[in-house]
Structures are given as C-alpha cells and as structure tokens.
C-alpha positions as CSV (number, residue, x, y, z in Angstrom):
1,M,29.9,2.0,1.8
2,I,29.3,2.5,-2.0
3,K,32.9,0.6,-2.7
4,L,32.6,-1.9,-0.1
5,L,29.0,-3.1,-1.9
6,K,30.7,-2.6,-5.2
7,V,27.8,-0.5,-6.3
8,D,29.4,2.6,-7.4
9,G,28.4,2.3,-11.0
10,C,24.7,2.4,-9.9
11,I,25.0,5.8,-7.9
12,S,24.7,8.7,-10.0
13,V,23.8,11.1,-7.2
14,I,25.0,11.7,-3.6
15,V,23.5,14.2,-1.4
16,K,25.8,15.0,1.8
17,R,24.4,16.7,5.0
18,D,26.6,19.7,4.2
19,D,24.8,20.0,0.6
20,V,21.6,21.0,2.3
21,T,20.7,23.7,5.1
22,N,18.3,21.6,6.7
23,G,18.7,17.9,7.2
24,K,16.4,15.3,7.9
25,P,13.5,15.2,9.1
26,Y,13.4,18.2,6.8
27,P,12.5,17.2,2.9
28,D,15.8,19.2,1.9
29,P,17.8,16.1,1.2
30,Y,15.4,14.7,-0.9
31,L,14.2,17.5,-2.6
32,L,17.8,18.1,-3.8
33,A,18.2,14.7,-4.8
34,I,15.1,14.9,-6.9
35,K,16.3,18.1,-8.5
36,R,19.7,16.6,-9.3
37,L,18.1,13.5,-10.6
38,N,15.7,15.5,-12.8
39,I,12.5,13.3,-11.9
40,P,9.5,14.0,-10.5
41,A,8.8,13.4,-6.4
42,N,5.9,11.0,-7.2
43,H,8.1,8.9,-9.4
44,T,10.6,8.4,-6.8
45,I,10.8,5.4,-4.4
46,V,12.6,5.9,-1.0
47,F,13.4,3.3,1.4
48,E,13.9,4.5,4.9
49,D,15.0,2.9,8.1
50,S,14.6,5.9,10.5
51,S,11.6,7.9,11.6
52,S,13.2,11.1,10.5
53,G,14.2,9.4,7.0
54,V,10.5,8.7,6.3
55,K,9.2,12.0,7.6
56,S,11.8,13.7,5.2
57,A,10.7,11.5,2.3
58,I,7.1,12.0,2.8
59,A,7.6,15.8,3.0
60,A,9.2,15.9,-0.2
61,G,6.4,14.1,-1.9
62,T,8.0,10.8,-2.4
63,Y,6.9,7.0,-2.0
64,C,8.4,5.8,1.0
65,V,9.1,2.2,2.1
66,G,10.1,1.7,5.6
67,I,13.1,-0.9,6.2
68,G,12.4,-2.2,9.9
69,G,9.5,-2.2,12.3
70,E,5.8,-1.2,11.6
71,N,6.6,1.7,13.9
72,L,7.6,3.6,10.6
73,L,4.0,3.5,9.4
74,S,3.0,5.9,12.1
75,V,5.5,8.3,10.4
76,G,4.2,7.7,6.7
77,A,5.9,4.9,5.4
78,Q,3.5,3.1,3.0
79,F,4.6,-0.2,4.1
80,T,7.4,-2.0,6.0
81,I,9.9,-4.6,4.9
82,T,12.5,-6.4,7.1
83,D,15.3,-6.2,4.5
84,F,16.0,-6.2,0.6
85,S,16.2,-10.0,0.7
86,T,13.0,-10.6,-1.1
87,V,12.9,-7.4,-3.2
88,K,12.7,-8.5,-6.9
89,I,12.6,-5.8,-10.0
90,V,11.2,-7.1,-13.4
91,T,11.5,-5.3,-16.5
92,H,8.9,-6.3,-19.2
93,P,9.5,-5.5,-23.0
94,N,7.0,-2.9,-23.0
95,G,8.5,-0.8,-20.6
96,Q,6.7,-1.6,-17.7
97,I,8.8,-2.2,-14.6
98,M,7.5,-4.1,-11.5
99,I,9.0,-4.3,-8.2
100,S,7.7,-6.9,-5.8
101,F,8.5,-6.7,-2.2
102,G,7.9,-10.5,-1.4
103,N,4.9,-9.8,0.5
104,K,1.5,-8.6,-0.6
105,H,3.0,-5.4,-1.7
106,Q,4.2,-4.6,-5.4
107,L,4.6,-1.5,-7.4
108,T,4.3,-1.1,-11.1
109,Y,5.5,1.8,-13.0
110,V,4.8,2.3,-16.9
111,N,7.3,4.5,-18.9
112,S,4.7,6.7,-20.9
C-alpha cells in the first residue's frame, strides 16, 4: 500500500503485528511506534478506522481521530472525520503547525 500510494519517503517507522506480543486493542503497537519515533505519546496524532484501533491508540496515550462513523466516539476517539479529503496542514514561519479537519475541529502544535 505504501508503494501504491507513493509515500515511501514519508514513512520512517513501520510496526508489524509480529513486532509486538499483543496487537490491537492493546496499546503495544502504538507504544512501540512511539518508542521507535522517539516522541512523547501526547505529541502523537493517530488516525484509526476501527474500534480496536481507537482503543489501542487511546490506551497508548495518543490523541486519536476516528475515520468513519460516530460509533468511534464511544470507544475514545476525540472526534471523527469521513476521510482525509478535507484535512489541511499549515506550517507557520514561527514553527507553529495547524491541522484543520474541514469541520469545527483543528489542532495546533507549537514547537517549543
């Protein structure tokens, strides 16, 4: 899928099911990815389309955006979007990054 989408240059860490003892809904896949990326969990945005994935991301301490139906809210997604078509990322000269989800939601990260 990565080659099909031509995003190989954008992906620096891949966690496979066999890399962890417990897969989703346990947090192990996300905890390993966070460790490999060397970033804090609370600086991580996860996009998930399944209940077990949302549960896994939330248990790992990440900020989870559900892809799909509002049923993902009941298992911990902060909000849901239908797809990525309205997601926009804007980087400001001061290092601030704003992610707009095309609805009433947006996230801002300030690199300090």
